[in-house]
C-alpha positions in Angstrom: 0.0 0.0 0.0 1.0 3.5 -0.7 -0.6 7.0 0.1 -0.4 10.6 -0.7 -2.1 13.7 0.6 -4.5 14.9 -2.0 -6.5 17.6 -0.2 -6.2 19.8 2.8 -9.2 21.6 4.4 -7.5 24.3 6.7 -8.9 25.8 9.9 -10.0 29.3 10.0 -8.3 32.0 12.2 -8.5 32.2 15.9 -10.5 35.1 17.2 -10.8 36.7 20.7 -13.7 39.0 21.7 -12.5 42.6 21.8 -9.1 41.9 20.3 -7.7 42.3 16.8 -6.6 39.2 14.8 -3.7 39.8 12.4 -4.0 38.6 8.8 -1.3 39.0 6.2 -1.3 38.3 2.4 1.2 37.2 -0.2 -0.2 37.3 -3.7 -3.5 35.2 -3.6 -2.5 33.5 -0.3 -3.3 34.7 3.2 -1.4 33.7 6.4 -2.8 33.5 9.9 -2.6 31.6 13.2 -4.8 28.9 14.5 -3.9 26.9 17.7 -0.3 25.9 17.5 -0.3 26.1 13.8 0.3 28.6 11.1 -1.8 28.3 8.0 -1.0 29.7 4.5 -4.3 29.5 2.7 -4.7 29.6 -1.0 -7.9 31.6 -1.7 -8.3 30.2 -5.3 -7.5 26.6 -4.3 -8.0 26.0 -0.6 -6.9 22.3 -0.8 -3.4 23.5 -1.9 -3.0 25.5 1.4 0.0 24.6 3.6 0.3 24.3 7.4 3.4 24.8 9.7 3.3 23.1 13.1 6.6 23.9 14.6 5.4 25.9 17.5 4.9 24.5 21.0 2.8 27.3 22.2 -0.4 29.0 20.8 0.5 30.9 17.7 -0.6 34.6 17.4 0.5 36.1 14.0 2.3 35.1 10.8 3.8 37.4 8.1 5.3 36.3 4.7 8.6 38.2 3.7 8.4 40.5 0.7 10.7 38.1 -1.1 8.0 35.4 -0.7 10.6 32.8 0.5 10.2 33.0 4.2 7.5 33.3 6.8 8.0 34.8 10.3 5.5 33.4 12.8 5.1 34.2 16.5 3.5 32.7 19.5 2.2 33.5 23.0 5.6 32.7 24.6 7.4 35.5 22.9 9.1 33.3 20.4 9.5 34.1 16.7 10.4 31.4 14.1 11.5 32.1 10.6 10.9 29.2 8.3 11.1 28.3 4.5 7.8 28.4 2.6 9.2 27.4 -0.7 10.4 23.9 0.0 8.2 21.2 1.3 10.4 20.6 4.4 9.7 24.0 5.9 13.2 24.3 7.3 13.4 26.6 10.3 16.0 29.3 9.5 15.7 31.0 12.9 14.2 30.4 16.3 14.3 33.5 18.6 13.0 34.3 22.0 12.5 38.1 21.5 10.1 39.2 24.4 8.9 37.7 27.6 5.3 37.6 26.7 2.8 37.2 23.9 3.7 38.6 20.6 0.9 40.6 18.9 2.5 41.5 15.6 5.6 41.1 13.5 6.8 43.1 10.5 9.5 42.6 7.7 11.6 45.3 6.2 11.6 45.7 2.4 14.9 43.7 2.0 13.5 40.5 4.0 16.4 40.9 6.3 15.1 42.7 9.4 12.1 41.9 11.6 10.4 43.8 14.3 8.2 41.8 16.9 6.0 43.5 19.4 3.6 42.5 22.1 3.1 42.0 25.9 6.8 41.9 27.1 7.8 42.8 30.7 11.2 44.5 30.3 10.3 45.7 26.8 7.3 45.6 24.5 9.3 45.1 21.2 12.5 43.9 19.6 14.2 44.5 16.3 16.5 41.8 15.0 18.1 40.3 11.9 16.2 37.3 10.4 19.2 35.1 9.9 21.2 35.7 13.1 18.8 37.2 15.6 21.2 40.0 16.4 19.7 43.3 17.4 19.0 45.9 14.6 17.7 48.7 16.8 15.7 49.5 20.0 11.9 49.6 20.1 11.1 52.1 22.9 8.7 54.7 23.9 5.5 52.7 24.8 4.3 52.3 28.3 1.7 49.6 27.6 1.2 46.6 25.3 2.0 47.2 21.6 -0.7 46.0 19.3 0.8 46.5 15.8 4.0 47.3 13.9 4.8 48.2 10.3 7.9 49.0 8.4 8.5 51.2 5.5 9.8 49.0 2.7 11.9 51.7 0.9 15.1 53.3 2.1 15.4 55.3 4.2 13.7 52.8 6.4 11.1 53.9 8.9 8.9 52.0 11.4 5.7 52.7 13.4 4.2 51.0 16.3 0.8 51.3 18.0 -0.3 50.4 21.5 -2.7 50.4 24.3 -1.2 53.6 25.6 -3.1 55.4 22.8 0.2 56.4 21.2 2.0 55.7 17.9 5.9 55.7 18.1 7.7 56.6 15.0 11.3 55.2 14.4 14.1 56.0 12.1 16.1 53.1 10.8 18.1 50.9 10.4 19.2 50.4 13.0 15.8 51.4 14.4 15.7 54.3 17.0 13.0 56.5 18.6 12.1 59.5 16.6 8.9 60.9 18.0 5.6 60.1 19.7 2.4 60.7 17.7 -0.8 61.4 19.9 -3.7 61.5 17.5 -5.8 58.7 19.0 -7.7 58.9 22.3 -8.2 55.2 22.9 -6.3 52.0 22.1 -4.5 52.1 18.7 -5.4 48.7 17.1 -3.5 48.7 13.9 -0.9 50.7 11.9 0.1 49.9 8.3 2.5 51.4 5.7 1.3 51.8 2.2 3.3 49.7 -0.3 4.6 52.9 -1.9 6.1 54.0 1.5 4.8 57.5 1.0 2.1 57.2 3.7 1.0 55.0 6.5 -2.3 54.8 8.4 -3.6 54.0 11.9 -7.0 52.9 13.3 -8.2 52.5 16.8 -10.8 51.9 19.4 -11.9 55.6 19.2 -13.4 54.7 15.7 -10.9 57.1 14.1 -8.7 56.7 11.0 -5.5 58.8 10.5 -3.2 59.2 7.5 0.5 60.1 8.1 3.6 61.0 6.0 5.7 57.9 5.6 9.2 59.6 5.8 8.5 62.2 8.6 5.6 60.7 10.6 3.8 64.1 10.3 0.0 63.8 10.6 -1.5 64.4 7.2 -5.2 64.1 7.8 -8.0 62.4 9.7 -10.6 60.6 7.5 -14.0 61.7 8.6 -16.3 60.9 5.8 -19.0 58.3 6.8 -17.1 57.1 9.9 -17.3 53.8 11.6 -19.5 53.6 14.6 -17.4 51.1 16.6 -13.8 50.2 17.3 -11.7 50.0 14.0 -9.7 46.8 14.4 -7.6 46.6 11.2 -6.5 48.4 8.1 -4.9 47.3 4.9 -3.7 49.0 1.8 -4.3 48.2 -1.8 -1.2 47.2 -3.9 -1.2 50.6 -5.7 -1.5 52.5 -2.4 -4.5 54.4 -3.6 -7.2 52.7 -1.4 -7.4 51.7 2.3 -9.6 48.9 3.8 -10.9 49.1 7.3 -12.7 46.6 9.4 -14.8 47.5 12.5 -16.6 46.1 15.5 -19.6 47.9 14.1 -19.9 44.9 11.7 -18.9 46.9 8.7 -16.1 46.9 6.3 -15.2 50.1 4.5 -13.1 51.1 1.4 -11.6 54.6 1.2 -10.1 56.6 -1.6 -6.9 58.1 -0.1 -6.6 60.9 -2.6 -10.1 62.2 -2.0 -10.4 60.9 1.6 -13.9 59.6 0.8 -15.5 56.3 1.3 -16.1 54.4 -2.0 -17.7 51.2 -0.7 -19.1 49.8 2.5 -20.3 46.4 3.4 -22.5 45.4 6.4 -21.6 41.8 7.1 -24.4 41.0 9.6 -26.3 42.0 12.7 -25.0 39.7 15.5 -22.0 39.8 17.7 -20.4 37.0 15.6 -20.3 39.4 12.6 -18.0 42.0 14.3 -15.0 42.4 12.1 -11.7 41.9 13.8 -9.1 41.6 11.0 -8.4 42.1 7.4 -5.9 42.0 4.6 -5.7 42.9 0.9 -4.8 39.7 -1.1 -3.6 40.2 -4.7 -5.1 43.0 -6.8 -8.8 42.4 -6.1 -9.4 40.2 -3.1 -10.4 42.1 0.0 -10.4 39.9 3.0 -12.1 40.7 6.3 -12.4 38.4 9.3 -15.6 38.0 11.3 -15.6 37.1 15.1 -17.2 33.9 14.1 -14.0 33.0 12.1 -15.6 33.5 8.8 -13.3 34.9 6.1 -15.3 37.3 4.0 -13.9 38.1 0.4 -15.2 41.2 -1.1 -15.1 42.5 -4.6 -14.5 46.3 -4.6 -16.9 46.6 -7.6 -20.0 45.2 -5.6 -21.2 46.8 -2.5 -24.0 44.5 -1.3 -22.5 41.4 0.2 -19.3 39.3 0.2 -18.4 37.6 -3.0 -17.2 34.5 -1.1 -17.3 33.3 2.4 -14.8 30.7 3.7 -16.1 28.8 6.7 -14.2 26.2 8.7 -13.7 25.1 12.4 -11.7 27.5 14.6 -11.3 24.9 17.4 -10.1 21.3 17.6 -12.1 18.8 15.6 -13.4 16.3 18.1 -15.5 13.8 15.9 -16.5 13.2 12.3 -18.9 11.0 10.3 -19.5 10.1 6.7 -22.9 11.3 5.4 -22.7 10.4 1.7 -20.1 9.3 -0.8 -18.5 12.8 -1.1 -19.9 14.6 2.1 -18.8 14.3 5.7 -19.6 16.2 8.9 -17.2 17.3 11.7 -17.9 18.5 15.2 -15.5 20.8 17.2 -14.6 21.7 20.6 -16.6 25.0 20.5 -20.0 23.1 19.8 -20.1 23.8 16.1 -20.7 21.4 13.2 -19.5 21.8 9.6 -20.3 20.0 6.4 -17.6 19.3 4.0 -18.4 18.5 0.2 -15.4 17.0 -1.3 -16.6 17.2 -4.9 -17.0 21.0 -4.6 -14.2 21.5 -2.1 -16.6 23.5 0.0 -17.1 23.8 3.7 -20.3 25.1 5.4 -21.4 25.7 8.9 -24.5 23.9 10.0 -26.9 26.6 10.9 -29.5 26.8 13.8 -29.7 26.0 17.4 -26.7 23.7 17.8 -24.6 22.7 20.8 -23.3 25.1 23.4 -20.3 23.0 24.3 -18.0 20.3 22.8 -19.4 18.0 20.2 -18.5 14.6 21.6 -19.9 12.4 18.7 -21.7 12.4 15.4 -23.2 9.5 13.5 -25.4 9.1 10.4 -27.4 6.6 8.4 -30.0 6.5 5.6 -29.9 10.3 5.1 -30.1 11.2 8.8 -27.3 12.6 11.0 -27.3 13.0 14.8 -24.8 14.7 17.1 -24.3 14.6 20.8 -22.5 17.2 23.0 -21.2 17.9 26.4 -24.3 20.2 26.8 -26.1 16.8 27.4 -28.2 17.2 24.2 -28.7 15.1 21.1 -29.6 17.0 17.9 -30.8 15.9 14.4 -29.2 17.5 11.4 -30.8 18.3 8.1 -27.7 17.8 6.0 -29.1 18.9 2.6 -30.3 22.1 4.2 -27.2 22.3 6.3 -29.1 23.1 9.4 -30.3 21.6 12.7 -33.9 20.4 12.9 -36.0 21.6 15.9 -35.8 18.2 17.4 -33.7 17.9 20.5 -33.3 15.2 23.2 -31.8 15.8 26.6 -29.6 12.9 27.8 -29.6 11.6 31.3 -25.9 12.2 31.7 -23.0 13.5 29.5 -22.9 11.6 26.2 -19.6 10.0 25.2 -20.4 8.3 21.9 -23.3 7.7 19.5 -24.1 5.3 16.7 -27.2 5.1 14.5 -29.0 1.8 13.4 -30.7 1.4 9.9 -34.1 1.9 11.5 -33.2 5.4 12.6 -32.6 4.5 16.2 -29.7 6.5 17.8 -27.8 4.8 20.6 -26.1 7.2 23.0 -23.5 5.8 25.4 -23.3 7.6 28.7 -21.6 7.1 32.0 -24.4 5.0 33.6 -25.7 3.1 30.4 -27.0 3.6 27.0 -30.2 5.3 25.8 -31.9 4.3 22.5 -33.7 7.3 20.9 -36.0 7.2 17.8 -38.1 10.0 16.5 -36.8 12.2 19.4 -38.3 9.8 22.0 -36.5 7.3 24.3 -37.5 3.8 23.2 -35.1 1.8 25.4 -32.6 2.5 28.2 -29.8 0.0 29.1 -28.6 0.1 32.7 -25.2 -1.4 32.6 -23.0 -2.8 35.3 -20.0 -1.2 33.6 -19.4 2.3 32.3 -19.9 2.5 28.5 -17.2 4.5 26.7 -17.7 3.8 23.0 -20.4 2.4 20.7 -20.8 1.2 17.1 -23.6 -0.4 15.0 -23.4 -2.9 12.2 -26.6 -4.5 10.8 -28.5 -5.6 13.9 -25.3 -5.8 16.0 -24.7 -3.2 18.6 -21.2 -3.2 20.2 -20.6 -1.3 23.4 -17.0 -0.8 24.6 -16.5 -0.3 28.4 -14.1 1.0 30.9 -14.0 -2.7 32.0 -11.7 -3.3 29.0 -14.4 -5.4 27.4 -16.5 -5.2 24.2 -20.1 -6.2 25.0 -21.9 -7.6 22.0 -25.7 -6.9 21.8 -28.5 -7.8 19.4 -31.2 -5.2 18.6 -34.7 -6.0 17.5 -36.1 -2.6 17.3 -37.4 -2.6 20.9 -34.6 -3.8 23.2 -30.9 -4.5 23.5 -30.0 -8.0 24.4 -26.5 -8.9 25.3 -25.2 -12.1 23.8 -21.6 -12.2 24.7 -18.5 -10.2 25.6 -15.1 -10.0 23.8 -11.9 -9.6 25.9 -8.2 -8.8 25.3 -7.8 -5.1 25.3 -5.3 -3.7 27.9 -7.2 -0.5 28.8 -10.7 1.1 28.6 -12.2 0.7 25.1 -12.0 4.2 23.4 -13.0 3.2 19.8 -15.1 0.5 18.1 -16.0 -0.3 14.5 -18.3 -3.0 13.2 -18.1 -4.1 9.5 -21.1 -3.5 7.3 -22.0 -7.2 7.2 -21.7 -7.4 11.0 -19.0 -10.2 10.9 -15.9 -8.3 12.0 -15.3 -6.1 14.9 -12.3 -3.9 15.8 -11.7 -2.4 19.2 -9.1 0.1 20.3 -8.2 1.1 23.8 -6.5 3.8 25.8 -3.1 2.1 25.5 -3.0 2.3 21.7 -3.7 -1.4 21.1 -6.2 -2.6 18.5 -7.9 -6.0 18.4 -9.7 -7.5 15.5 -12.4 -10.1 16.2 -14.5 -12.6 14.2 -18.0 -11.8 15.6 -19.6 -15.0 14.0 -16.9 -17.3 15.5 -16.5 -15.3 18.6 -12.7 -15.4 18.3 -9.7 -13.1 18.1 -8.3 -12.8 14.7 -5.2 -10.7 15.6 -3.8 -8.7 18.5 -0.6 -7.6 16.7 -1.8 -4.1 15.8 0.1 -2.3 18.6 2.0 0.4 16.7 0.1 3.3 18.1 1.7 4.8 21.2 -1.5 6.6 22.7 -5.2 6.4 22.9 -7.1 5.1 19.8 -9.7 7.7 18.9 -11.2 6.3 15.8 -11.6 3.2 13.7 -13.1 2.7 10.4 -13.5 -0.3 8.1 -13.0 0.2 4.3 -16.6 -0.1 2.8 -17.2 -2.7 0.1 -19.2 -2.6 -3.0 -21.9 -5.0 -1.6 -23.1 -5.3 2.1 -22.3 -9.1 2.1 -18.6 -8.6 1.3 -16.2 -8.5 4.3 -13.9 -5.5 4.5 -10.3 -5.8 3.5 -8.7 -2.9 5.4 -9.1 -1.0 8.6 -8.0 2.6 9.4 -7.1 3.9 12.8 -6.4 7.3 14.4 -4.8 8.1 17.6 -3.6 10.8 19.9 -0.1 10.1 18.9 -0.9 12.1 15.7 -0.5 9.1 13.5 -2.9 7.2 11.2 -2.6 3.6 10.3 -4.0 1.5 7.6 -4.1 -2.3 8.4 -4.6 -5.2 6.1 -7.2 -7.6 7.3 -6.1 -10.4 4.9 -2.5 -9.9 5.9 -2.4 -8.7 9.5 1.2 -8.1 9.5 1.0 -5.6 6.6 0.2 -1.9 7.4 0.9 1.7 6.2 1.7 4.5 8.6 0.7 8.0 7.9 3.0 9.8 10.3 1.9 13.2 11.8 -1.4 13.1 10.1 -2.8 15.5 12.5 -0.8 17.9 14.7 -1.9 17.6 18.3 -3.6 14.1 17.7 -6.0 12.5 15.2 -9.6 12.6 16.3 -11.4 10.7 13.4 -10.7 8.6 10.4 -13.4 7.6 7.9 -13.3 6.2 4.3 -14.8 7.7 1.3 -16.1 5.3 -1.4 -13.2 3.3 -3.0 -12.6 3.3 -6.7 -10.8 0.3 -8.1 -7.7 -0.3 -6.2 -7.7 3.3 -4.9 -9.6 4.6 -1.8 -9.7 8.0 -0.2 -9.3 8.4 3.6 -10.4 11.4 5.7 -8.5 12.3 8.9 -9.3 15.1 11.2 -7.5 16.3 14.3 -6.8 18.7 17.1 -5.3 21.2 14.6 -9.0 21.8 13.4 -8.0 20.7 9.9 -9.3 17.9 7.8 -7.0 16.0 5.2 -7.9 13.6 2.5 -5.4 10.8 1.7 -5.4 8.7 -1.5 -4.5 5.1 -0.6 -3.4 2.7 -3.3 -4.5 -0.8 -2.1 -2.7 -4.0 -3.0 
């Protein structure tokens, strides 16, 4: 067997209420932070995006160098990493601890040699250094509080400007960079400052809803833009490539485009009416893509020639993906740690948020069958999903305790495993309740077989007649609590994974162990999936497994000693694996993980 990664569905940027999120652009790609990863997203071909997972702390900002060869990314510990974005190996060119707290922004000079990083330091709030050696290239001084943004003039003579919570903008000469003067135009926090590509001007925006333009060489205030002002904090600004227009995004849920020569507004977009539509970041990608970030994580792409609504909206999880299920041959659903569920259509390479009254907490499980999908969350609720309409139905069922896993039978009955037992729910009504003398931890359905894994290290085999569960036998051999189960479509094979990383394969008909040699995982098994066959009567030939060790394995059932390892398939740990429909000797496998990304792997089967 062999494999290759054929598609990547990246996460959307992290957002924090009341704080700006920094986006940056390089041609038709945008760079941003999510979790411990840095994502460089291709707006025209999202599956061609790339991810850097070299940080050990939560990332905060990423900026691509003017040369296009490197990216400087920063994290909450005060570390900046400079890495190669041209090669596939993402070689780290520099790793520097620059301040003693969170870094809020970084900026490159026009020669791609010097970097300034600013943020929440103790002894200092910013540091200027050389990208290849880390040696100092000046002093960032003058602020008395946290610095929110920094920008460097790309032409000689170099200049730099920083903006902070002390309501001040500090202007520097360089290089090496040294304090020149303090600019006191704003009356509240200054959220962003950006130099125009021409270097002739720079702009600042702040929590006082104001926008100012300055001379790029002297730092003198040129003018305040007062035409059709924002009514809330302005969180970000970005210049057009020709330096003639300025894009601003505000907490008043609007995005505005300004003509710099006339100081007049040329376009405005109202994104929505809720808190989630507050705009917290933006960037200008290429010649025509104006990108603004909503609090919800949505990336709104505007066309300057249309002023009614975004031309495109990119949706995706912001938090770790915790569970996934296959809905159709080219559609799968994922649930995340913030309670949201997204639908992925692989044929269209599109991602959409399931609308409606969903979960208020982590989604612990999703399952589907015969056109129906059900989700369970840590808010102790089970919800039904109308996948075609991409919304939750009004139906809701409150569980007796916190649900751990869910599986759906062909008759539409949803089985929810909980601490004290299992509830069977059909048409939003409890039709059966199993009180177990063990604590159920995982559940799976195949035909009329319901397999329940317990913290007693056993897999309990039940039959379901549409009215009640009847235990027939138990399978033993796992070394820890059962954390994942899969039953083949014909109900003849059963795989169980446990907290130690061990996977067992059983023949259910013969009630015997087939193999216990699948022990290559080094952490808890999170998901198991049998390769579907053309007809229900055929037994599967392969099994996929995902684990917290970040790896995904594909196991051969006919040759148990044969396997393929997809190393580091999901940074932070794999949460789910599921097969899309196979074609000939090729099959596609979906993996999801704690990095909030979904990947599709093409596997060549023997």
